[in-house]
C-alpha positions as CSV (number, residue, x, y, z in Angstrom):
1,X,-42.5,-336.7,197.1
2,X,-44.2,-334.2,199.4
3,X,-43.8,-334.7,203.0
4,X,-45.9,-333.0,205.7
5,X,-45.5,-332.4,209.2
6,X,-48.2,-331.9,211.5
7,X,-47.0,-331.6,215.4
8,X,-49.5,-333.0,218.0
9,X,-49.5,-330.4,220.7
10,X,-51.6,-332.1,224.0
11,X,-52.6,-330.2,227.0
12,X,-51.5,-331.3,230.3
13,X,-55.1,-332.6,231.2
14,X,-55.4,-334.3,227.8
15,X,-51.8,-336.2,228.5
16,X,-53.4,-337.5,231.5
17,X,-56.5,-338.6,229.9
18,X,-54.9,-340.5,227.5
19,X,-52.3,-342.2,229.7
20,X,-55.7,-343.2,232.0
21,X,-57.5,-344.8,228.8
22,X,-60.3,-342.2,229.2
23,X,-59.7,-340.4,226.0
24,X,-57.9,-341.8,223.0
25,X,-55.5,-340.7,220.7
26,X,-55.9,-341.3,216.5
27,X,-53.2,-341.1,214.1
28,X,-54.7,-341.8,210.6
29,X,-53.5,-341.0,207.2
30,X,-53.1,-342.7,203.5
31,X,-50.5,-343.3,201.0
32,X,-51.2,-342.9,197.5
33,X,-48.8,-344.5,194.9
34,X,-48.3,-346.1,191.8
35,X,-47.3,-349.6,191.1
36,X,-44.9,-350.8,188.3
37,X,-47.7,-351.1,185.6
38,X,-48.6,-347.4,186.4
39,X,-51.7,-348.3,188.2
40,X,-52.4,-346.1,191.2
41,X,-53.6,-347.3,194.6
42,X,-54.6,-345.8,197.7
43,X,-54.1,-347.2,201.1
44,X,-55.9,-345.5,204.4
45,X,-54.7,-346.5,207.9
46,X,-55.9,-345.8,211.4
47,X,-54.4,-346.5,214.4
48,X,-55.2,-345.9,218.3
49,X,-52.4,-345.0,220.7
50,X,-52.5,-347.4,223.7
51,X,-49.9,-346.2,226.4
52,X,-49.7,-348.8,228.7
53,X,-51.6,-352.3,229.5
54,X,-51.0,-354.5,232.4
55,X,-48.5,-357.2,232.4
56,X,-49.5,-360.8,234.3
57,X,-47.2,-359.2,237.2
58,X,-49.6,-356.4,237.8
59,X,-46.5,-354.1,236.1
60,X,-47.7,-351.8,233.3
61,X,-45.7,-351.9,230.0
62,X,-45.5,-349.1,227.2
63,X,-47.6,-350.5,224.1
64,X,-47.7,-347.7,221.2
65,X,-50.0,-347.2,218.3
66,X,-52.2,-350.6,217.6
67,X,-54.7,-351.4,215.3
68,X,-58.3,-352.6,216.2
69,X,-61.9,-353.3,215.6
70,X,-63.2,-350.2,217.0
71,X,-61.3,-347.7,215.1
72,X,-64.3,-345.4,213.8
73,X,-65.2,-346.2,209.8
74,X,-65.4,-342.4,209.0
75,X,-61.5,-342.2,209.8
76,X,-60.5,-344.6,206.9
77,X,-63.4,-344.4,204.3
78,X,-63.1,-342.7,200.9
79,X,-64.9,-339.6,200.4
């Protein structure tokens, strides 16, 4: 199994924009595996970072990566 690491280096203005939900950080990837019958499968996924969401009391709560209907199709389509 090969594990690749790709660090994300954000600039201070990018962190601010992501925190303010004016820009978004997308994480996407694919997993290719063989099942117990030897058949190969591929699963593609994409999630958007949602740093904070308002709570009923007005406070902001940390959320994390979320899946949504606004995911650009080109992020998960097969070539």
